[in-house]
MMTF fields as JSON, N, C-alpha, C and O atoms, coordinates in Angstrom:
{
  "mmtfVersion": "1.0.0",
  "mmtfProducer": "UNKNOWN",
  "numBonds": 407,
  "numAtoms": 408,
  "numGroups": 102,
  "numChains": 1,
  "numModels": 1,
  "chainsPerModel": [1],
  "groupsPerChain": [102],
  "chainIdList": ["A"],
  "bondAtomList": [4, 2, 8, 6, 12, 10, 16, 14, 20, 18, 24, 22, 28, 26, 32, 30, 36, 34, 40, 38, 44, 42, 48, 46, 52, 50, 56, 54, 60, 58, 64, 62, 68, 66, 72, 70, 76, 74, 80, 78, 84, 82, 88, 86, 92, 90, 96, 94, 100, 98, 104, 102, 108, 106, 112, 110, 116, 114, 120, 118, 124, 122, 128, 126, 132, 130, 136, 134, 140, 138, 144, 142, 148, 146, 152, 150, 156, 154, 160, 158, 164, 162, 168, 166, 172, 170, 176, 174, 180, 178, 184, 182, 188, 186, 192, 190, 196, 194, 200, 198, 204, 202, 208, 206, 212, 210, 216, 214, 220, 218, 224, 222, 228, 226, 232, 230, 236, 234, 240, 238, 244, 242, 248, 246, 252, 250, 256, 254, 260, 258, 264, 262, 268, 266, 272, 270, 276, 274, 280, 278, 284, 282, 288, 286, 292, 290, 296, 294, 300, 298, 304, 302, 308, 306, 312, 310, 316, 314, 320, 318, 324, 322, 328, 326, 332, 330, 336, 334, 340, 338, 344, 342, 348, 346, 352, 350, 356, 354, 360, 358, 364, 362, 368, 366, 372, 370, 376, 374, 380, 378, 384, 382, 388, 386, 392, 390, 396, 394, 400, 398, 404, 402],
  "bondOrderList": [1, 1, 1, 1, 1, 1, 1, 1, 1, 1, 1, 1, 1, 1, 1, 1, 1, 1, 1, 1, 1, 1, 1, 1, 1, 1, 1, 1, 1, 1, 1, 1, 1, 1, 1, 1, 1, 1, 1, 1, 1, 1, 1, 1, 1, 1, 1, 1, 1, 1, 1, 1, 1, 1, 1, 1, 1, 1, 1, 1, 1, 1, 1, 1, 1, 1, 1, 1, 1, 1, 1, 1, 1, 1, 1, 1, 1, 1, 1, 1, 1, 1, 1, 1, 1, 1, 1, 1, 1, 1, 1, 1, 1, 1, 1, 1, 1, 1, 1, 1, 1],
  "groupList": [{"groupName": "UNK", "atomNameList": ["N", "CA", "C", "O"], "elementList": ["N", "C", "C", "O"], "formalChargeList": [0, 0, 0, 0], "bondAtomList": [1, 0, 2, 1, 3, 2], "bondOrderList": [1, 1, 2], "singleLetterCode": "X", "chemCompType": "L-PEPTIDE LINKING"}],
  "groupTypeList": [0, 0, 0, 0, 0, 0, 0, 0, 0, 0, 0, 0, 0, 0, 0, 0, 0, 0, 0, 0, 0, 0, 0, 0, 0, 0, 0, 0, 0, 0, 0, 0, 0, 0, 0, 0, 0, 0, 0, 0, 0, 0, 0, 0, 0, 0, 0, 0, 0, 0, 0, 0, 0, 0, 0, 0, 0, 0, 0, 0, 0, 0, 0, 0, 0, 0, 0, 0, 0, 0, 0, 0, 0, 0, 0, 0, 0, 0, 0, 0, 0, 0, 0, 0, 0, 0, 0, 0, 0, 0, 0, 0, 0, 0, 0, 0, 0, 0, 0, 0, 0, 0],
  "groupIdList": [1, 2, 3, 4, 5, 6, 7, 8, 9, 10, 11, 12, 13, 14, 15, 16, 17, 18, 19, 20, 21, 22, 23, 24, 25, 26, 27, 28, 29, 30, 31, 32, 33, 34, 35, 36, 37, 38, 39, 40, 41, 42, 43, 44, 45, 46, 47, 48, 49, 50, 51, 52, 53, 54, 55, 56, 57, 58, 59, 60, 61, 62, 63, 64, 65, 66, 67, 68, 69, 70, 71, 72, 73, 74, 75, 76, 77, 78, 79, 80, 81, 82, 83, 84, 85, 86, 87, 88, 89, 90, 91, 92, 93, 94, 95, 96, 97, 98, 99, 100, 101, 102],
  "secStructList": [7, 3, 3, 3, 6, 2, 2, 2, 2, 2, 2, 2, 2, 2, 2, 7, 4, 4, 4, 2, 2, 2, 2, 2, 2, 2, 2, 2, 2, 2, 2, 2, 7, 7, 7, 1, 1, 2, 2, 2, 2, 2, 2, 2, 7, 1, 1, 7, 7, 3, 3, 3, 6, 6, 3, 3, 3, 3, 3, 3, 6, 6, 6, 6, 3, 3, 3, 3, 3, 3, 3, 3, 6, 6, 6, 6, 3, 3, 3, 3, 3, 3, 3, 3, 3, 2, 2, 2, 2, 2, 6, 6, 4, 4, 4, 4, 7, 6, 6, 7, 7, 7],
  "xCoordList": [104.292, 104.654, 104.055, 103.942, 103.682, 103.162, 104.273, 105.04, 104.352, 105.368, 104.714, 103.722, 105.283, 104.781, 105.972, 106.865, 106.071, 105.179, 105.885, 107.06, 105.145, 105.728, 106.031, 106.785, 105.464, 105.744, 107.233, 107.796, 107.87, 109.317, 110.101, 111.122, 109.634, 110.304, 110.087, 110.993, 108.888, 108.605, 109.525, 110.078, 109.682, 110.573, 112.02, 112.766, 112.415, 113.774, 113.982, 115.049, 112.974, 113.07, 113.173, 113.895, 112.442, 112.506, 113.881, 114.421, 114.434, 115.735, 116.892, 117.895, 116.737, 117.798, 117.194, 116.957, 116.943, 116.289, 117.013, 116.38, 118.325, 119.08, 118.771, 119.046, 118.205, 117.873, 116.492, 116.159, 115.688, 114.294, 114.145, 113.315, 114.898, 114.725, 114.984, 114.266, 115.998, 116.302, 115.229, 114.867, 114.72, 113.654, 112.404, 111.76, 112.067, 110.88, 111.066, 110.121, 112.264, 112.541, 112.436, 111.902, 112.944, 112.853, 111.397, 110.994, 110.6, 109.173, 108.456, 107.672, 108.723, 108.07, 108.43, 107.564, 109.697, 110.155, 109.479, 108.929, 109.527, 109.006, 107.507, 107.041, 106.771, 105.311, 104.928, 103.834, 105.813, 105.518, 105.908, 105.601, 106.584, 107.114, 106.373, 105.603, 106.636, 106.017, 107.11, 107.295, 107.828, 108.946, 108.489, 107.612, 109.094, 108.804, 110.007, 109.884, 111.17, 112.389, 113.449, 113.29, 114.53, 115.628, 116.245, 116.741, 116.217, 116.73, 115.966, 116.559, 114.656, 113.851, 114.289, 114.358, 114.579, 115.018, 116.314, 116.437, 117.263, 118.554, 118.373, 119.009, 117.511, 117.324, 116.644, 116.804, 115.888, 115.083, 115.41, 114.82, 116.314, 116.593, 117.936, 118.943, 117.923, 119.157, 119.774, 120.732, 119.221, 119.663, 120.596, 120.638, 121.336, 122.369, 121.908, 122.506, 120.856, 120.355, 121.336, 122.08, 121.313, 122.136, 121.252, 120.425, 121.43, 120.658, 121.552, 122.616, 121.101, 121.795, 120.773, 119.866, 120.942, 119.967, 118.595, 118.432, 117.603, 116.264, 115.982, 114.858, 116.953, 116.776, 117.356, 118.336, 116.726, 117.252, 117.618, 116.794, 118.862, 119.383, 119.592, 120.188, 119.086, 119.228, 120.136, 120.074, 120.982, 121.818, 120.987, 120.445, 120.894, 120.079, 120.98, 121.892, 120.705, 121.444, 122.892, 123.775, 123.143, 124.515, 125.418, 126.562, 124.904, 125.666, 125.868, 126.694, 125.127, 125.258, 124.384, 124.696, 123.284, 122.327, 122.032, 122.279, 121.495, 121.069, 119.605, 119.22, 118.809, 117.408, 117.302, 117.52, 116.967, 116.908, 115.455, 114.603, 115.187, 113.823, 113.735, 114.733, 112.521, 112.21, 111.092, 110.024, 111.322, 110.35, 109.631, 110.257, 108.297, 107.466, 106.995, 106.071, 107.631, 107.332, 105.934, 105.31, 105.441, 104.103, 103.001, 102.058, 103.128, 102.083, 102.391, 101.591, 103.544, 103.967, 104.096, 103.684, 104.672, 104.837, 106.307, 107.057, 106.701, 108.054, 107.938, 107.317, 108.541, 108.502, 109.763, 110.877, 109.578, 110.704, 111.144, 110.371, 112.378, 112.882, 113.747, 113.598, 114.646, 115.552, 115.948, 115.981, 116.244, 116.878, 118.065, 117.897, 119.262, 120.485, 121.481, 121.474, 122.339, 123.483, 124.42, 124.302, 125.333, 126.292, 127.092, 127.365, 127.46, 128.241, 127.422, 127.958, 126.136, 125.273, 125.123, 125.151, 124.965, 124.818, 126.049, 125.931, 127.214, 128.468, 128.653, 129.466, 127.915, 128.002, 127.259, 127.401, 126.479, 125.766, 124.687, 124.212, 124.287, 123.23, 121.898, 121.046, 121.714, 120.466, 120.276, 119.154, 121.341, 121.234, 120.579, 120.263, 120.373, 119.664, 118.151, 117.408, 117.69, 116.258, 115.638, 116.196, 114.495, 113.816, 113.444, 113.244, 113.349, 112.996, 114.21, 114.059, 115.409, 116.624, 116.842, 116.94, 116.915, 117.076, 118.543, 119.304, 118.932, 120.342, 120.691, 121.85],
  "yCoordList": [97.831, 98.683, 100.079, 100.533, 100.729, 102.095, 103.07, 102.809, 104.172, 105.189, 106.344, 106.915, 106.677, 107.775, 108.683, 108.202, 109.824, 110.58, 110.889, 111.256, 110.731, 111.002, 112.481, 112.844, 113.328, 114.765, 115.032, 115.9, 114.29, 114.481, 114.097, 114.714, 113.091, 112.69, 113.741, 114.029, 114.309, 115.361, 116.557, 117.126, 116.932, 118.046, 117.728, 118.608, 116.467, 116.053, 116.194, 116.622, 115.84, 115.974, 117.434, 117.772, 118.31, 119.74, 120.315, 121.132, 119.889, 120.396, 119.794, 120.46, 118.526, 117.805, 117.157, 115.949, 117.956, 117.41, 116.217, 115.353, 116.169, 115.048, 113.722, 112.654, 113.787, 112.566, 112.028, 110.896, 112.828, 112.426, 111.076, 110.28, 110.769, 109.453, 108.293, 107.293, 108.432, 107.377, 107.296, 106.201, 108.44, 108.439, 107.772, 106.967, 108.112, 107.495, 105.985, 105.223, 105.55, 104.111, 103.428, 102.324, 104.08, 103.526, 103.385, 102.347, 104.445, 104.404, 103.259, 102.533, 103.102, 102.044, 100.666, 99.804, 100.47, 99.202, 98.92, 97.84, 99.891, 99.716, 99.408, 98.529, 100.126, 99.934, 98.559, 98.068, 97.942, 96.633, 95.467, 94.313, 95.775, 94.714, 94.612, 95.492, 93.507, 93.224, 92.691, 91.481, 93.611, 93.217, 92.793, 93.418, 91.721, 91.234, 91.37, 91.189, 91.69, 91.802, 92.535, 92.751, 92.911, 93.554, 92.593, 93.031, 91.32, 90.333, 90.435, 90.31, 90.662, 90.845, 92.111, 92.123, 93.156, 94.419, 94.181, 94.587, 93.535, 93.26, 92.406, 92.652, 91.417, 90.479, 91.104, 90.608, 92.183, 92.71, 94.139, 94.645, 94.801, 96.196, 96.358, 95.776, 97.163, 97.473, 98.771, 99.286, 99.293, 100.575, 100.425, 101.294, 99.334, 99.077, 99.44, 100.305, 98.791, 99.136, 98.781, 97.804, 99.596, 99.362, 99.604, 100.515, 98.795, 98.978, 99.582, 99.049, 100.709, 101.365, 101.474, 102.306, 100.617, 100.482, 100.209, 99.217, 101.063, 100.792, 101.496, 101.424, 102.157, 102.836, 102.004, 101.28, 102.124, 101.515, 102.66, 103.527, 102.653, 103.719, 103.155, 102.093, 103.896, 103.495, 104.484, 105.688, 103.967, 104.802, 105.19, 104.332, 106.477, 106.992, 107.813, 108.507, 107.718, 108.544, 108.142, 108.997, 106.845, 106.383, 106.737, 107.146, 106.579, 106.806, 108.293, 108.638, 109.166, 110.606, 111.067, 112.054, 110.341, 110.724, 109.548, 108.389, 109.881, 108.866, 109.115, 110.225, 108.07, 108.107, 107.329, 106.117, 108.037, 107.429, 107.135, 108.023, 105.876, 105.43, 104.637, 104.159, 104.519, 103.634, 102.729, 103.214, 101.431, 100.501, 99.753, 99.168, 99.778, 98.974, 97.786, 97.907, 96.65, 95.472, 94.918, 94.339, 95.085, 94.571, 95.326, 94.724, 96.651, 97.457, 97.732, 98.356, 97.268, 97.44, 98.92, 99.343, 99.693, 101.128, 101.518, 101.044, 102.392, 102.934, 104.424, 105.167, 104.846, 106.249, 106.938, 106.534, 107.977, 108.74, 109.705, 110.561, 109.564, 110.422, 111.556, 112.703, 111.249, 112.271, 111.898, 110.72, 112.899, 112.716, 113.658, 114.877, 113.099, 113.889, 113.623, 112.562, 114.609, 114.345, 113.426, 113.294, 112.805, 111.928, 112.722, 112.223, 113.948, 114.786, 115.122, 115.095, 115.436, 115.72, 114.478, 114.56, 113.345, 112.076, 111.796, 111.364, 112.044, 111.765, 112.602, 112.252, 113.694, 114.53, 113.901, 114.36, 112.865, 112.094, 112.867, 112.378, 114.039, 114.777, 114.043, 114.237, 113.201, 112.438, 111.499, 111.076, 111.174, 110.298, 110.999, 110.355, 112.311, 113.052, 112.942, 113.463, 112.273, 112.074, 111.394, 110.434, 111.888, 111.322, 109.855, 109.135, 109.409, 108.006, 107.094, 105.873, 107.657, 106.837, 106.125, 106.76, 104.831, 103.987, 103.915, 103.131, 104.734, 104.734, 103.73, 103.635],
  "zCoordList": [89.501, 90.621, 90.374, 89.236, 91.454, 91.395, 91.784, 92.711, 91.082, 91.364, 92.111, 91.658, 93.258, 94.08, 94.402, 95.1, 94.011, 93.181, 91.862, 91.833, 90.788, 89.477, 89.288, 88.386, 90.114, 90.038, 90.22, 89.553, 91.118, 91.319, 90.073, 89.766, 89.359, 88.122, 87.035, 86.253, 86.992, 86.02, 86.266, 85.325, 87.531, 87.872, 87.513, 87.083, 87.689, 87.319, 85.82, 85.381, 85.028, 83.571, 83.161, 82.223, 83.872, 83.569, 83.906, 83.159, 85.02, 85.461, 84.665, 84.406, 84.281, 83.557, 82.302, 82.286, 81.247, 80.047, 79.424, 78.817, 79.573, 79.0, 79.7, 79.153, 80.899, 81.643, 81.291, 81.644, 80.6, 80.352, 79.652, 80.089, 78.593, 77.963, 78.936, 78.92, 79.769, 80.744, 81.827, 82.258, 82.268, 83.27, 82.701, 83.374, 81.457, 80.833, 80.68, 80.888, 80.321, 80.201, 81.557, 81.659, 82.599, 83.953, 84.374, 84.899, 84.141, 84.5, 83.784, 84.396, 82.499, 81.721, 82.284, 82.432, 82.593, 83.152, 84.491, 84.705, 85.378, 86.735, 86.722, 87.448, 85.905, 85.862, 85.325, 85.602, 84.567, 83.981, 84.894, 84.598, 86.003, 86.85, 88.18, 88.564, 88.86, 90.156, 91.073, 91.201, 91.707, 92.545, 93.933, 94.53, 94.438, 95.786, 96.721, 97.932, 96.148, 96.948, 96.127, 94.926, 96.803, 96.093, 95.069, 94.031, 95.348, 94.377, 93.057, 91.986, 93.13, 91.914, 91.169, 89.94, 91.912, 91.303, 90.535, 89.379, 91.165, 90.521, 89.259, 88.235, 89.349, 88.246, 87.029, 85.914, 87.226, 86.123, 85.722, 84.767, 86.404, 86.099, 85.403, 85.806, 84.348, 83.633, 84.152, 83.574, 85.242, 85.779, 86.974, 87.845, 87.016, 88.028, 89.439, 90.079, 89.926, 91.257, 92.364, 92.277, 93.396, 94.573, 95.788, 95.793, 96.803, 98.021, 99.096, 99.412, 99.655, 100.753, 101.88, 101.844, 102.875, 103.963, 103.356, 102.645, 103.618, 103.099, 101.763, 101.266, 101.188, 99.907, 98.77, 98.944, 97.601, 96.385, 95.453, 95.16, 94.993, 94.14, 92.743, 92.565, 91.751, 90.355, 89.64, 89.889, 88.746, 87.885, 86.672, 85.975, 86.43, 85.33, 84.404, 84.854, 83.116, 82.16, 82.014, 81.956, 81.953, 81.768, 82.931, 82.737, 84.138, 85.367, 85.682, 86.527, 85.014, 85.241, 86.41, 87.077, 86.652, 87.686, 88.609, 88.274, 89.783, 90.743, 91.104, 91.472, 90.992, 91.395, 92.7, 92.734, 93.77, 95.092, 95.414, 95.387, 95.717, 95.962, 97.258, 97.797, 97.728, 98.84, 98.341, 97.967, 98.33, 97.761, 98.866, 99.751, 98.802, 99.694, 98.866, 98.061, 99.066, 98.254, 98.539, 97.649, 99.751, 100.103, 99.374, 98.862, 99.332, 98.677, 97.206, 96.509, 96.739, 95.341, 94.977, 93.898, 95.889, 95.668, 95.732, 96.585, 94.81, 94.787, 95.066, 94.305, 96.158, 96.556, 96.054, 96.387, 95.254, 94.739, 95.834, 96.263, 96.278, 97.353, 96.804, 97.224, 95.873, 95.319, 93.902, 93.546, 93.102, 91.803, 91.797, 91.816, 91.771, 91.942, 90.83, 90.207, 90.592, 89.73, 90.515, 91.733, 89.811, 90.476, 91.517, 92.609, 91.175, 92.105, 93.355, 94.464, 93.195, 94.35, 95.224, 96.452, 94.582, 95.305, 96.166, 97.312, 95.607, 96.315, 97.578, 98.433, 97.707, 98.909, 100.092, 101.226, 99.837, 100.875, 101.635, 102.66, 101.179, 101.88, 101.827, 102.694, 100.813, 100.684, 101.875, 102.154, 102.566, 103.734, 104.924, 105.924, 104.824, 105.867, 105.716, 106.548, 104.668, 104.441, 105.659, 106.19, 106.095, 107.277, 107.081, 108.06, 105.845, 105.585, 105.598, 105.64, 105.561, 105.486, 106.806, 107.856, 106.749, 107.942, 108.32, 107.753, 109.277, 109.658, 110.699, 111.102]
}
């Protein structure tokens, strides 16, 4: 899978240094896999993925952070939409993303 854009992950590591090991592990896992559906994500990810409409959310850093993605299974691309603390995620502002299928 291709990650678009890794710049957002780099910024997340700068803002939350404690999350960097988990982000790097997630990147390594994702790049080694070839997902065709959310079922594939569930079967191969240790990051407790959850699907909310068209977004896939991963638990990062022992449930401390949320990585919000949009996966295009046909093009094998994962679009990084947000990296939030659990508290920020719970405010649901990420659902205002223009890509979120309401």
